N, C-alpha and C positions, 0 to 999 in steps of 0.2 A: 504494500500500500504506500502510495506517495502522497504527501501533502505539500502543496506549494503555497508559500506565504509571500505576498507582494507587499512591499512597504512604500507608501507614498509620503512625501515630505509633509509633515504637519508641525504644529507648534508644540505638540506633546513630546516630541523626540522619540527615542527608541524604547523608553521605559515600558510602555504597554506590551510591546512585543517580547521584551525580556521577561516580564512578569508572566506572560502567557506560556512561553517556552519552559520557564521554571515550573509552572503548574503541570504541564503535560508530561514533563520528565518523570514525575511521580507515578504515572501510569505505565511507564515503560517496563518491560520485563528486565529483571536483573541479568547481568551477563551469566551465561551458562558455564558451569564447570566443564572442563574437557574441550575448551576452545582456546585458540590462540589468535592473536591479531598480527597480521603481516602488513607492514607499512610499505607502500610503494609510492614513488613520486609520480605525479601526473601534471601535464602542462595545462595551465589555465589559459594562458595566451602566449604570444611569441617570446615574452621576456619574463614570465612569472610561473614558477613551479610551486606546487603544494604537495604535502604528504597526505595520502588517503589510507586509512586503516581498513583492512578487509578481514573480517572474522572467518576463520577456518576451523574445522574440527581438528582435534589432535589426532595425529597419525601414529600408529605403533611403529616401533623401530624395525619390525619385521617387514614393513611396507617400503622401507628405504632401500633403493637399489644401488648398492655400492659393494665393491669387493670387500671381503671380510676384514682384511688388513686395514684398508682405508676407513671402513666403518668403525673399527675399534679405535683408530687414531682420532677420529672426529669425536667419538663419545668420551674418550679420555680428555681431550682438549676442552670440551664443554663442561665436563665434571670439574676439571681444574678451575675453569673460569667462574663457575657458579659456587665454588667452595668458599668458605669463610676466609681463608688465607688471602684470597684475591680481592676482598672488599676494599674499596677505596674510601 
């Protein structure tokens, strides 16, 4: 479902729209466990880029198509990165 909101210049500014968006966010479903967000850049116009988050379901490691040696290296690297010792 897509909702399009068009803003016309008025003397009230953007406060009514912000209040409305804050109100409807309360009705949104909470993010589901077992999903991850992949951020990808997309071009808005010829000189402006933005990041867009795309929610994807979590994949099992068994579905990752890599050679076993490379897969083990990637998992070891990620485990090290996520460990407490690497916190900044």
